N, C-alpha and C positions, 0 to 999 in steps of 0.2 A: 562456515555460515555462522552468523551471530545469532543468538536466540536468548529472548527475555520474556518472561511471564510475570505480569503484575497486575495490581487493582488499581483502576482509577476511579474516582468520584466524578460526578457531573462537574463541568467547566474546568477539569484537570486535564494536564497535556503531558505527552511524551515527545522529547525531541530526538531525532536521529541525526547524528552528525559525524563528521569525520575530522579529525585534527582542527576542532573548532569551528568549521565551516558547517552551518545547519543544512541539513539535506532535506529532511521533512519534519514538520511539527504535525503531531495528531492530537487533537482535542476531543474529549466526550462532550457532545453538545446536547444530546437528550438521551434519557432512559425511560423506554416505555414497555412494561411487560417483559416480553422476550426478545425485544429489539433495543440495539443501541446504535444512535446516530452519532458517526464521528464525522470530523472535519480534518483534511489534510492540507496543509499549506506547504507548497514548494515552489522552488524556482521554475519558470516556464520550460526550462531545458530538461526537466525532470518529468517523465511519464508516469502516471498513475493510473493503473486499472483495477477492476474488480478480479479476483482470481480466475473466475470462469471466463471473463474476456482475455486475460493474458493467456490462459491454457489454450483457449481457441485460436487465438492468433498464432502462438507458438506452434500448435498442432497443423495449423495451415501452412504455416512456412514450411515445416518439416515435410509436409505431404508434398508441397510443390517442389522441394528439393529433390525428393526421391523420384518424381517424375522426370526432372530435368536429366537423372543419370540414366 
């Protein structure tokens, strides 16, 4: 798994890409005290979720698989 930790300022972006194809662009849109608003731009075929939504969906799928066995 790739990992990169960096600092971005307001209106600066990070691009996630593979072999020249952009997968996701992440842009810092607003900084307000202890919150940062980011915009994620990706093709419609890419699913973007908050971590807690992804974890919940993944756990639900795993639970459903366990019940089937």
